[in-house]
C-alpha positions as MATLAB code, in Angstrom:
seq = 'MAIHGALAPNTRTTYAAGVMRFTQFCDCWDIDKEARMPASYALLCAFIGEYKGKQAGGTICSWMAGIRGWHHANHAPWYGDDKWVHLARISANKEGTQHKRTVRAPVSIEHLVALCRAITLSDPFHAAVWAVALCTFFGCRRLGETTVLVGAAFDSKYHVIRGVPYVILFLLAIITYPVIQYPFLRATRWHLLCKLSHSLDQNNERAGRFSHPHHTL';
ca = [
       0.000    0.000    0.000;
       1.101    3.542   -0.724;
       0.762    4.643    2.934;
       3.449    2.195    4.112;
       6.211    4.524    2.956;
       4.852    7.517    4.848;
       6.762    6.729    8.057;
      10.482    6.578    8.672;
      11.912    3.198    9.757;
      12.555    4.394   13.322;
       8.993    5.710   13.563;
       7.589    2.378   12.400;
       9.661    0.603   15.048;
       8.394    2.955   17.767;
       4.800    2.567   16.637;
       5.130   -1.222   16.588;
       6.166   -1.155   20.248;
       2.952    0.672   21.146;
       0.778   -1.813   19.256;
       2.610   -4.717   20.908;
       2.046   -3.295   24.407;
      -1.606   -2.647   23.659;
      -2.074   -6.194   22.320;
      -0.400   -7.655   25.409;
      -2.685   -5.585   27.632;
      -5.788   -6.730   25.770;
      -4.675  -10.369   25.894;
      -4.031  -10.113   29.621;
      -7.553   -8.811   30.260;
      -9.253  -11.007   27.638;
     -10.463   -8.066   25.570;
     -12.368   -9.221   22.501;
     -10.581   -8.591   19.233;
     -13.608   -6.695   17.948;
     -13.261   -4.249   20.868;
      -9.588   -3.578   20.206;
     -10.202   -1.676   16.980;
     -11.621    0.818   17.105;
     -10.536    1.065   20.724;
     -13.033    2.928   22.881;
     -11.977    5.871   25.001;
     -12.612    3.719   28.098;
     -10.275    0.976   26.842;
      -7.581    3.534   26.026;
      -7.918    5.031   29.514;
      -7.621    1.563   31.031;
      -4.496    0.920   28.974;
      -2.911    4.156   30.186;
      -3.930    3.355   33.761;
      -2.230   -0.045   33.537;
       1.172    1.563   33.019;
       0.629    4.851   34.839;
       3.389    5.295   37.408;
       5.243    2.275   36.006;
       6.518    3.950   32.852;
       7.564    7.492   31.973;
       4.854    9.692   30.527;
       6.823   10.068   27.301;
       6.942    6.291   26.862;
       3.178    5.986   27.242;
       2.760    8.903   24.847;
       4.841    7.123   22.202;
       2.800    3.935   22.709;
      -0.409    5.891   22.213;
       1.009    7.390   19.026;
       1.649    3.857   17.795;
      -1.900    2.769   18.570;
      -3.226    5.853   16.803;
      -1.071    5.116   13.749;
      -2.336    1.528   13.806;
      -5.919    2.805   13.701;
      -5.176    5.286   10.935;
      -3.443    2.620    8.839;
      -6.587    0.502    9.088;
      -8.872    3.512    8.499;
     -10.556    2.929   11.870;
     -12.095    5.661   14.034;
      -9.755    7.032   16.697;
     -11.142    7.958   20.113;
      -7.821    8.925   21.643;
      -8.734   12.609   21.473;
     -11.523   12.162   23.997;
     -11.297   14.341   27.117;
     -11.023   11.293   29.375;
      -8.009   10.058   27.446;
      -6.496   13.518   27.566;
      -6.868   13.625   31.368;
      -5.459   10.114   31.690;
      -2.371   11.135   29.735;
      -1.883   14.174   31.967;
      -2.080   11.923   35.019;
       0.426    9.492   33.468;
       2.847   12.348   32.814;
       2.654   13.481   36.441;
       3.077   10.045   37.987;
       5.757    9.005   35.534;
       8.235   11.749   36.450;
      10.133    9.344   38.736;
      11.147    7.330   35.669;
      12.631   10.276   33.835;
      16.376   10.484   33.483;
      18.257   13.049   35.475;
      18.501   16.300   33.555;
      21.999   16.777   32.175;
      23.748   20.036   31.445;
      23.296   21.123   27.821;
      26.129   21.032   25.316;
      27.724   24.474   25.131;
      30.144   26.379   22.951;
      32.844   25.463   25.456;
      32.272   21.784   24.654;
      32.675   22.511   20.949;
      35.894   24.437   21.605;
      37.244   21.521   23.646;
      36.310   19.107   20.848;
      37.988   21.294   18.256;
      41.210   21.366   20.260;
      41.224   17.578   20.592;
      40.850   16.738   16.898;
      42.825   17.268   13.715;
      40.697   18.746   10.953;
      43.071   17.471    8.279;
      41.996   13.947    9.271;
      38.860   13.031    7.228;
      37.240   11.199   10.148;
      37.886   14.072   12.551;
      36.551   16.538    9.976;
      33.377   14.442    9.664;
      32.944   14.374   13.458;
      33.416   18.151   13.609;
      30.887   18.758   10.822;
      28.286   16.510   12.458;
      28.833   18.125   15.861;
      28.333   21.635   14.497;
      25.360   20.778   12.300;
      23.714   19.008   15.229;
      24.462   21.816   17.697;
      23.542   24.863   15.613;
      20.757   23.048   13.782;
      19.150   22.116   17.146;
      18.965   18.458   16.114;
      19.500   15.187   17.955;
      22.524   13.053   17.103;
      20.103   10.284   16.203;
      18.918   12.454   13.318;
      22.341   13.348   11.944;
      24.197   10.068   12.488;
      23.743    6.374   11.689;
      23.989    3.889   14.569;
      25.134    0.941   12.463;
      26.214    0.589    8.856;
      23.337   -1.770    8.078;
      20.866    0.991    8.973;
      22.228    3.385    6.347;
      19.675    4.387    3.732;
      20.338    7.023    1.078;
      16.687    8.115    1.351;
      17.285    9.327    4.898;
      21.033    9.929    5.209;
      23.520   12.148    3.419;
      25.700   10.319    0.921;
      29.208   11.283   -0.128;
      28.069   12.482   -3.553;
      25.227   14.661   -2.268;
      24.761   17.754   -4.484;
      25.841   21.044   -2.965;
      26.440   24.590   -4.094;
      29.213   26.884   -2.838;
      27.935   30.390   -2.089;
      29.663   33.529   -0.883;
      28.671   35.965    1.839;
      30.057   39.494    1.545;
      33.000   38.031   -0.410;
      34.493   36.957    2.956;
      32.774   33.747    4.037;
      32.164   30.789    1.751;
      29.574   28.159    2.620;
      28.054   25.130    0.918;
      24.285   24.633    0.716;
      23.743   20.931    1.361;
      20.423   19.168    0.863;
      19.752   16.924    3.838;
      17.280   14.327    2.522;
      15.265   13.485    5.615;
      14.928   14.435    9.266;
      12.127   12.546   11.038;
       8.879   13.151    9.122;
       9.943   16.427    7.561;
      12.215   17.211    4.622;
      14.765   19.866    5.449;
      17.499   21.765    3.719;
      20.462   22.008    6.032;
      22.414   25.163    5.329;
      25.975   25.054    6.632;
      28.166   28.110    6.362;
      31.784   27.137    5.984;
      34.187   29.810    7.093;
      37.902   29.594    6.486;
      40.358   30.850    9.048;
      43.894   30.326   10.292;
      44.425   28.496   13.566;
      47.184   29.191   16.087;
      49.641   27.178   14.009;
      48.762   29.192   10.902;
      47.476   26.022    9.237;
      44.439   26.511    7.080;
      41.343   24.776    8.436;
      37.681   24.829    7.480;
      34.894   24.726    9.969;
      31.140   24.818    9.837;
      30.287   27.973   11.738;
      26.578   28.688   11.404;
      24.297   25.883   10.208;
      20.591   26.575    9.701;
      17.659   24.462    8.622;
      14.813   25.806    6.522;
      11.680   24.273    5.128;
];
């Protein structure tokens, strides 16, 4: 079906986890298959209540998104927008705070400076790490969106390839920067604009660095 390609692989995996949890819940309580889809607002509230306080609110939210996607894929009515369900999700968020990870300090410019001092930009691998770090930092992205966890997960539809088209532009005849088309970030197509400025480091060796990435629709 044409709709199968609408979701990114990671999104499909996340959604599948929600459907699996919901199916396990229904099996545990002997819910008839006819009552599972479309799931009533009462059944959805009961599902949330089963895991409320046991799982983080964000986890339950992602499971609910999976169940909603499951309904949409089967063109079934979705009652997850009911006020009861909304209140149940609020309650799950409040009681699930104990499962949240401790808030860590954000990455700062000082971290980037320390990284820059520890790498050699003439090394292709180090240059790639530096480019990813800057694009992720200034583009306000997650590393999961700009990197590939394993080689087998690489897909040219979602990740930048070596031969990606780019155009070198000039700003005030001082700064040069390439415009790179980033094929896919989550469910939205972006153009990732990375300004590449050239400067001399303390050893007077020429080095390039991405200085001001942006993303635009």
